[in-house]
C-alpha positions in Angstrom: 37.4 -97.9 69.0 38.8 -94.5 70.2 38.0 -92.9 73.5 35.5 -90.5 72.0 33.5 -93.4 70.5 33.6 -95.2 73.8 32.2 -92.2 75.5 29.5 -91.7 72.9 28.4 -95.3 73.4 27.9 -94.8 77.2 24.4 -94.4 78.6 23.2 -90.8 79.1 23.1 -91.3 82.9 26.7 -92.5 82.8 27.7 -89.5 80.8 26.0 -87.2 83.3 27.6 -89.0 86.2 31.0 -88.7 84.6 30.5 -85.0 83.9 29.4 -84.3 87.5 32.3 -86.5 88.7 34.8 -84.4 86.7 33.3 -81.2 88.1 33.5 -82.7 91.6 37.2 -83.6 91.0 37.8 -80.0 89.9 36.0 -78.7 93.0 38.0 -81.1 95.1 41.2 -79.9 93.5 40.3 -76.3 94.2 39.5 -77.3 97.8 42.8 -79.2 98.2 44.8 -76.3 96.8 42.9 -74.0 99.1 43.6 -76.3 102.1 47.2 -76.6 101.2 47.5 -72.8 100.9 45.8 -72.3 104.2 48.0 -74.9 105.8 51.1 -73.3 104.4 50.0 -69.9 105.7 49.2 -71.5 109.1 52.6 -73.2 109.2 54.3 -70.0 108.3 52.4 -68.1 111.0 53.2 -70.9 113.5 56.9 -70.7 112.5 56.8 -67.0 113.0 55.1 -67.4 116.4 57.3 -70.3 117.7 60.6 -69.2 116.0 60.4 -65.5 116.7 57.5 -64.4 118.8 58.1 -66.9 121.5 61.9 -66.3 121.1 61.4 -62.6 121.6 59.2 -63.3 124.7 61.7 -65.7 126.2 64.7 -63.5 125.4 62.9 -60.4 126.8 61.9 -62.3 129.9 65.5 -63.5 130.4 66.9 -59.9 129.8 64.4 -58.3 132.2 65.2 -60.8 135.0 68.9 -60.5 134.2 68.8 -56.8 134.8 66.8 -57.3 138.1 69.4 -59.9 139.1 72.3 -57.6 138.5 70.5 -54.8 140.4 69.8 -57.0 143.3 73.4 -58.3 143.3 74.7 -54.7 143.4 72.2 -53.9 146.1 73.2 -56.9 148.3 76.9 -56.2 148.1 76.6 -52.5 148.7 74.1 -52.4 151.6 75.9 -54.9 153.7 72.8 -55.7 155.6 73.2 -59.2 157.1 69.6 -59.3 158.4 68.1 -59.2 154.9 70.7 -61.4 153.1 68.6 -64.5 153.2 65.6 -62.8 151.7 67.7 -61.2 149.0 69.4 -64.4 148.2 66.0 -66.0 147.9 65.0 -63.3 145.4 68.3 -63.8 143.5 67.6 -67.5 143.2 64.1 -66.7 141.9 65.6 -64.5 139.2 68.1 -67.2 138.3 65.4 -69.8 138.1 63.3 -67.6 135.9 66.2 -66.9 133.6 67.0 -70.6 133.4 63.4 -71.4 132.4 63.3 -68.6 129.8 66.5 -69.9 128.2 65.2 -73.5 128.2 62.0 -72.3 126.6 64.0 -70.3 124.0 66.1 -73.3 123.2 63.0 -75.4 122.5 61.9 -73.0 119.7 65.3 -72.7 118.0 65.0 -73.4 114.2 67.9 -71.8 112.4 71.6 -72.5 112.9 72.3 -68.8 113.3 69.8 -68.7 116.2 71.5 -71.7 117.7 74.9 -70.0 117.6 73.6 -66.9 119.2 71.9 -68.9 121.9 75.0 -70.9 122.6 76.9 -67.7 123.2 74.3 -66.4 125.6 74.0 -69.8 127.4 77.8 -70.1 127.7 78.1 -66.6 129.2 75.2 -67.2 131.5 76.8 -70.3 132.8 80.0 -68.4 133.4 78.3 -65.4 135.0 76.1 -67.7 137.1 79.1 -69.4 138.6 80.6 -66.0 139.5 77.3 -64.9 140.9 77.0 -68.0 143.1 80.5 -67.4 144.4 79.7 -63.8 145.1 76.6 -64.8 147.0 78.8 -67.1 149.1 81.1 -64.1 149.8 78.1 -62.0 150.8 76.7 -64.7 153.1 80.2 -64.9 154.7 80.4 -61.1 155.1 83.1 -60.7 152.5 81.4 -57.9 150.7 84.5 -56.4 149.1 85.5 -59.7 147.5 81.9 -60.1 146.3 82.0 -56.6 144.8 85.4 -57.2 143.2 84.3 -60.5 141.8 81.2 -59.0 140.2 82.8 -55.8 139.0 86.0 -57.3 137.7 85.9 -61.1 137.1 82.2 -61.4 136.2 82.0 -58.2 134.2 83.1 -59.6 130.8 80.7 -62.6 131.0 77.9 -60.4 132.4 78.4 -57.8 129.6 78.5 -60.6 127.0 75.3 -62.1 128.6 73.6 -58.8 128.2 74.8 -58.2 124.7 73.9 -61.8 123.8 70.3 -61.3 125.0 70.1 -58.1 123.0 71.5 -60.0 119.9 68.8 -62.7 120.4 66.0 -60.1 120.6 67.4 -58.2 117.6 67.7 -61.4 115.6 64.2 -62.4 116.4 62.8 -59.0 115.7 64.6 -58.9 112.3 63.5 -62.5 111.4 60.0 -61.8 112.6 59.8 -58.9 110.2 61.2 -61.1 107.4 58.9 -64.0 108.1 55.9 -61.6 108.4 56.8 -60.2 105.0 57.2 -63.7 103.6 53.9 -64.7 105.1 52.3 -61.8 103.3 53.9 -62.8 100.1 52.8 -66.4 100.7 49.2 -65.2 101.4 49.2 -63.1 98.2 50.7 -66.0 96.2 48.1 -68.4 97.6 45.3 -65.9 96.8 46.6 -65.7 93.2 46.8 -69.5 92.9 43.4 -70.0 94.5 41.9 -67.4 92.2 43.5 -68.9 89.1 42.5 -72.4 90.1 38.9 -71.3 90.8 38.7 -69.5 87.5 40.2 -72.5 85.7 37.8 -74.8 87.5 34.8 -72.6 86.5 36.0 -72.5 82.9 36.6 -76.3 82.9 33.2 -76.9 84.5 31.5 -74.7 81.9 33.4 -76.4 79.0 32.6 -79.8 80.4 28.9 -78.8 80.7 28.9 -77.3 77.2 30.7 -80.3 75.7 28.4 -82.8 77.5 25.3 -80.8 76.5 26.5 -80.8 72.9 27.0 -84.6 73.1 23.3 -84.9 74.0 21.6 -82.0 72.3 23.2 -82.3 68.8 22.0 -85.9 68.2 18.5 -85.0 69.6 18.4 -82.0 67.3 19.2 -84.2 64.3 16.5 -86.7 65.2 14.0 -83.7 65.7 14.9 -82.3 62.3 14.5 -85.7 60.7 11.1 -86.1 62.4 10.0 -82.7 61.2 11.1 -83.6 57.7 9.1 -86.9 58.0 6.0 -85.0 58.9 6.1 -83.2 55.5 6.0 -86.6 53.8 9.7 -86.6 52.9 11.2 -90.0 53.5 14.6 -89.3 52.0 16.3 -89.4 55.3 19.7 -91.0 56.0 20.7 -92.2 59.5 23.8 -90.4 60.8 23.8 -91.5 64.5 25.2 -94.9 65.3 26.0 -94.7 69.0 25.0 -97.4 71.5 23.4 -95.1 74.1 19.7 -94.2 74.4 20.0 -91.6 71.6 21.5 -94.2 69.3 18.7 -96.6 70.2 16.2 -93.8 69.5 17.9 -93.1 66.1 17.8 -96.9 65.3 14.1 -97.0 66.2 13.4 -93.9 64.2 15.3 -95.4 61.2 12.9 -98.4 61.4 10.0 -96.0 61.4 11.3 -94.3 58.2 11.9 -97.7 56.5 8.4 -98.8 57.5 7.0 -95.6 56.2 8.8 -96.0 52.9 7.5 -99.5 52.6 4.0 -98.4 53.2 4.4 -95.5 50.8 5.6 -97.9 48.1 2.7 -100.1 48.8 0.3 -97.2 48.5 2.0 -96.1 45.3 1.6 -99.6 43.8 -2.1 -99.5 44.8 -2.4 -96.1 43.2 -0.8 -97.4 40.0 -3.5 -100.1 39.9 -1.4 -103.0 41.2 -3.8 -104.8 43.5 -1.6 -107.9 43.8 0.6 -106.1 46.3 1.3 -107.9 49.6 0.7 -105.5 52.6 3.1 -106.3 55.4 1.4 -106.0 58.8 4.1 -105.3 61.4 2.0 -106.3 64.5 -1.4 -106.7 65.9 -1.4 -103.0 66.7 -0.4 -101.9 63.2 -3.6 -100.1 62.3 -2.3 -98.6 59.1 -1.1 -101.9 57.8 -4.3 -103.6 58.7 -6.4 -100.9 57.0 -4.2 -101.0 53.9 -4.7 -104.8 53.7 -8.4 -104.4 54.1 -8.5 -101.7 51.4 -6.6 -103.9 48.9 -8.9 -106.8 49.7 -12.1 -104.7 49.2 -10.7 -103.1 46.0 -10.1 -106.6 44.6 -13.6 -107.5 45.5 -14.9 -104.3 44.0 -13.0 -105.0 40.8 -14.3 -108.5 40.6 -17.9 -107.2 41.0 -17.3 -104.5 38.4 -15.9 -107.2 36.0 -18.9 -109.4 36.6 -21.3 -106.5 36.0 -19.4 -105.5 32.9 -19.8 -109.0 31.5 -23.5 -108.9 32.2 -23.8 -105.5 30.6 -21.8 -106.8 27.6 -24.2 -109.7 27.2 -27.2 -107.4 27.5 -25.7 -105.1 25.0 -25.3 -107.9 22.5 -28.9 -108.9 23.0 -30.0 -105.3 22.5 -27.8 -105.1 19.4 -29.4 -108.2 18.0 -32.9 -106.9 18.8 -32.1 -103.5 17.3 -31.0 -105.2 14.1 -34.3 -107.2 14.0 -36.3 -104.0 14.6 -34.3 -102.3 11.9 -35.2 -105.0 9.4 -38.9 -104.8 10.4 -38.9 -101.1 10.1 -37.4 -101.3 6.7 -40.1 -103.8 5.6 -42.8 -101.6 7.1 -41.4 -98.6 5.3 -41.6 -100.5 2.0 -45.2 -101.4 2.7 -46.1 -97.8 3.5 -44.5 -96.6 0.3 -46.6 -99.2 -1.6 -49.7 -98.0 0.3 -48.9 -94.4 -0.5 -48.6 -95.2 -4.1 -51.9 -97.1 -3.9 -53.6 -94.1 -2.3 -52.3 -91.8 -5.0 -53.5 -94.3 -7.6 -56.9 -94.4 -5.9 -57.1 -90.6 -5.8 -56.3 -90.4 -9.4 -58.8 -93.0 -10.2 -61.4 -91.3 -8.1 -60.9 -88.1 -10.0 -61.2 -89.9 -13.2 -64.4 -91.5 -11.9 -65.8 -88.1 -10.9 -64.9 -86.8 -14.3 -66.4 -89.7 -16.0 -69.5 -90.1 -13.8 -71.1 -91.4 -16.8 -68.8 -94.3 -16.7 -69.3 -94.9 -13.0 -72.1 -97.2 -13.4 -70.2 -99.2 -15.8 -67.3 -99.7 -13.6 -69.1 -99.6 -10.3 -68.6 -103.2 -9.6 -64.9 -102.9 -10.4 -64.6 -99.8 -8.1 -66.4 -101.6 -5.3 -64.1 -104.6 -5.5 -61.1 -102.3 -5.7 -62.4 -100.3 -2.7 -62.6 -103.5 -0.7 -58.9 -104.2 -1.5 -57.9 -100.7 -0.5 -59.8 -101.0 2.8 -58.0 -104.2 3.5 -54.6 -102.5 2.7 -55.5 -99.6 5.0 -56.3 -102.0 7.8 -52.9 -103.7 7.2 -51.3 -100.3 7.3 -53.0 -99.4 10.6 -51.9 -102.7 12.1 -48.4 -102.1 10.9 -48.4 -98.6 12.4 -49.5 -100.0 15.8 -46.7 -102.5 15.6 -44.3 -99.7 14.8 -45.5 -97.8 17.8 -45.2 -100.8 20.0 -41.6 -101.5 18.7 -40.8 -97.8 19.2 -41.9 -98.1 22.9 -39.8 -101.3 23.3 -36.8 -99.5 21.8 -37.3 -96.6 24.3 -37.4 -99.1 27.2 -34.2 -100.7 25.9 -32.5 -97.3 25.6 -33.6 -96.4 29.1 -32.2 -99.7 30.4 -28.9 -99.0 28.6 -28.9 -95.5 30.1 -29.6 -97.0 33.5 -26.8 -99.5 33.1 -24.4 -96.8 31.9 
């Protein structure tokens, strides 16, 4: 299983947490880079301050006090005022102490080898000049002003000038390096700004891409399930499962697939019922499967209805047979009655003919009166039989109408 499949099988909450964690990592990376950049700029500024600004301050302080020291030395040797020597010596010692402290402070902030070499020159010349100066102060305190002047103007001159030039070199070096470091700090700040901007933009792009990718991982499967559900609402069950992940969406797809299969099963059951197959076994999925229960009840009631119709059909068939038999009997009786009526009609015609003959032969009436009387009695009897037959025909016709009505009612 590849990493993509493993991620797809994670729970949605885990996916969201991982997405937010990645964004948090990106944010943290941006913050770390920003802090590193700020720290680099701060270190560069601190280096500028300690390596050059404080060096300029210490060198400047040493140079100023050195000039005051030389001025006071010249003044003490030229005035030759013994009453103020102690005070002036005290001031000289104050300048010496200040210069010593300034040089110590400068040495603590030395960073480069070049700075160290320049400082060693100054420190060496200062030590030499200071020894001459202390000797000159001894001469002054002893009243030997000329020796003091000669010592300062001749013996101490080279070290004093070298001390002055060395301090100037230190200040020049620190000024030059301060400008270089300030320029480098500006470049570092610009570089840090570019890096920060690039990382922020990259972080935003990555966060957007992660959000888009994560949303696609969730929205695309949901859109597929939604489309399948929309398709199912139209009655189309020809839907294939395409999501097989183990997360909540995969579980939803599996449950939806079961719904589709159950719908197909119920549709096939209904199709068999529609085709007249009432032997179908309706599967009831649970106690709450209302559709399955109602389908089962419908099949059961349809079977009962078919049985009732079959029973009624058998009864109708038996009644139809009886009616058929009765109709045949009625047909035979009607045929016999029709023959009797034809005979009666012939007899009536014969009587009419005979009556005419009797009228024409009135003279013979008396002779055949008895015969006519007897024959009239026979005719009357036949007429009675005819009327009786007509009544039976009417009665049979009524019964036939009732039977037809019953058949119509049954139909």
